[in-house]
N, C-alpha and C positions, 0 to 999 in steps of 0.2 A: 289640591288647588294649584293652579299655575300662577306663580308670582313673577312679576317682571324683574329684570336684571337692573341693579342700581348702578348709576355712574357716580362713583365717589371720588372723582378727580376734582380737587378744589379749583375753583375758577376765580374767586375774589378773596383777597386777604389784605394784610397790612404789613408794613415794615417800618422800623424806627432805627436811627443811627446817630452816633456821636463820635467826634474825633478831634484831633489836633495836628498841627504841622508847625514845627519850630525851626527857623533858620538861624544858624549861628552867625552873629553879626560879622559883616565883612568877608564872609566866605560863601561858596555855593552849596554848602552842606546843610542837610536837614535831618531831623528825626521826626517821626510821625507815628501816630497810633489811631486806631479806629475800632469801634464795636458796632455790630449790626445784629438786629433780631427781627424775625418775621414769622408770621403764622397764618394759616388758612384752614378752612374746614368745609365739609360737604356732608349731606345726610339724605336719607330717603326712607319712605314708609309705604307699605302695601298691606292690604288685608282682603280676605275673602271668606265667604261662609256659604253653607248649603245644607240641604236636608234631603233625605231619601223620600221618594214618591210614596205618599200614603197608600196608593194602590198596591205597590210592591210589599209594603209592610203588612197589609191586610192578608196577603198570601202566607206570611210567616206566622201570624197569630201571636197574640200576647204582647206585641210591641206597637204602641200607638204613635210614637214619633222617634226619629233618630236623625242625627246630623252632626255637624261640626263646623269649626271656624279656624282660621289661621291668620296671625298677624306677624309680619316681619318688619323689623326696624334696623337700619344700618347707618353708621356714621363713621367718618374718617376725619382726623385732625392731624395737621402736620406743622412742625415748627423747625426753625433753622437759626443758627447763629454763627457768627465768625468774629474773631478778634485778630487784629493785625498789629504788628510792630515792625517798623522799617527804617532804613537809612536812605536818604535821598540825595541826589546831586543835580543841580541845575546845569543843563547843557545849552540853554539859550537864555538871554536876558529879556527884560521887559520890552525892549525896543522892537523885537521880532516876535514877541509872544513868549509866554512862560512854558518851558518844557522841563519836567523833572523826572529823572529815572530813579526807580526805587527798587530796593531789594531787602528782604527780611523774612519774617516768620508769620505763618497763618495757622491759627487753631480754629477748627470748625466742627460743628455738630449738626446732624439732621435726624429728626425723629418723626416717625409716623405711627399713629395709634388707630386701630380699627376696633369698633364695637358692633357686634351683631347679636340680635335677639330674635328668636323664632318661637312664638307661643302658639300651641295647637290645643284645641279642645274638641272632645267627642262626647256625645250624650245619647242616652236611650231613656225613653219614657215607657213604663210598663203598665198595661191595663189588662186584667185586674192586677193589683199589687201581689208580690210574692213574699213569702216569709223566709228570712235567713237569720238563724240564731235568735229566733223569737222577735225579730224586728221586721215590720212590713216595709218593703221597698217598692216605691212607685217610680223612681228615676235613679239613674246611675250616670256618673260622668268621670272623665279622665282628662286632666290638664297636664301637658308636657311643655316645659320651658327649657330651651337650649340657649345658652349665653356664651358667646365666643369673644374673647378679648385678645388682641394681638398687638404687640409693640415691637417695631423694628427700628433700628437706629444705627448711625455711624458716628464715630468720634475719632478725629485724627488731627495731625499736625504735620507741617512740612514747609519747605522753602517756597517763597513767593517772589516773583519779579513783576515789574509793571512800569507803566508810563502814565503820568498825570500832567495835563497841560491845558493851556488856554491861548486863544489868539484874539486880538482886538478886532471888533467889527466897526470899521470906520474910525472916526476920531472921537466918538462919544463914549458913553458909559457902558456900552454893551460889549460882551465878549462871547466867543464860541468856546465851549469847554468840552474836554474829552478825557476819558480814562479807560485804560485797559490793563488787566493784570492776569496772571496765571499762577497756579500753585499746584504742587503735587503733595497730597496728604496721605500720610501713612498712619493707619489706625485699625480699628476693630469694628466689624459689623456684628450686631446682636439681634436675635429674634427670640421673643418670649411669647408663648401662646397658652392661654388658660381656657379650657372648655368645661362648663358646668351644666349638668342636666338634672332637672328637678321634676319629679312626677307627683301629682296630687290626685288622689282617688276619692270620690265621694259616692255614697255616704261613708263615714269614718270606719264602719265595720268592714267594708270591703277593703279599705286600706290596710286594716289589721290582718285580714286574711290573705291578701295578695301581696302586700308589701308595697311601699311607695318610695323607691330608692332615690337618693340624691348623690350624684358622683361628680368629682372634680378631677380633671386631668391637666397637668402642667407639663409643657415641653419647652426646652431651651436649647439654643444653638449659638455658638460664637466662632467667628472666623476672622483671620487677619485679612486686611484689604488695602489696596492702594487706589485712591480716588483722584482723578484729574479735575481741577476746578478752574473755571475762567469767569471773569467779570468784564462787562463792557458797559460804558455809559457815555451818552452824548447829550448836550444841552446848551443852554444859554444862560448868562448871568447879567444882572443889571446892578451897577454900583450905586446904591442909595446914597451913601456918603463915601468919602475917601477910605474909610475903614470898615464899611459894612456893605455886603452885597447879598442880593436875593437871586437864587438859581432855580431854574426849572429844567428837568432832564428826564431822559428815559434810560432805564437800567435793566440789564439782563445778567442773571447769575445762574451758572450751570454747574451741577455736581454729577459727573458721569459715573454710572454704575455704583451709586452711593448706597442704596438700600437692598439688602438681600431679603427676598420674600418667601423663601422655602425653608423647610425643616428636614433633617435627616429622616430617611435615607435618600431623599430627593437631592439631585444636584443643585448647586447654587443657581438661583435665577435672580439677577440683579436688575434694578430699574434706575434710570437717571431722573434727577429732579431739576427742572429748569423753571425759574421764575422770572417774570419781567413785568414792567409797568412804569408809570410816571412817578417822578420824585419832585418834591419841593423842599428846598433847604435854605437856611440862613447861616451866613458865616461872618465872623468879625475878626479884625486884625488888631492885636494889642502891641 
């Protein structure tokens, strides 16, 4: 059977974040921290079946029907997280808009998990039945199930620098907000793959005579890696009260060459992960 190729690139997901920024009273210095987590997934399914033309089977004799089917299911899920700790310094005051330079540490992880199952069935109906080991057989079938699970991941940490600022829009409660930062993450890329094949033969006597094996193969690889990471965010905020503001923005996060998709002896083949989308946030000042 000819089955279509699945596009397992996630298109829609979610992200949640929390953080804080503390300015030391009477100084331009800040300390801040943030944590973000996001995930997305994609899946696909395809099936086919068929049977041999009865006219062809009539020429063979003894077989009244024969055919088979195949069902393929595939899914991919991906998650990412990052934790930041930084020291900041105000380079402009509130009169001209707030601009804070930041430097610190970022720890981040990206994980992708692929699941693939391929189930195949073949059958033969016999007329008249034949005797094997004293048992009359009128049909025989073979089911093969292949299951592949692959997990690829990156975990790393490194220095991060950035700028976080806002500028007033007119004299009202609205501001234009922006954020940009970059980090170099030193860490480890891992790939683990498990392949399981299970064969079921019916009737049971044929399984005893021919054997119905089940095998599991596991492969693992680990490599040191350096990943360049950037984040960009633009948006607007509305100050609901003097201490509370509501913000809407668009953010992009990129991890370049983050995940290795190959196992030895193949050469490393890395892919970048770029996520982007709208954000809505609420912040309060204490």
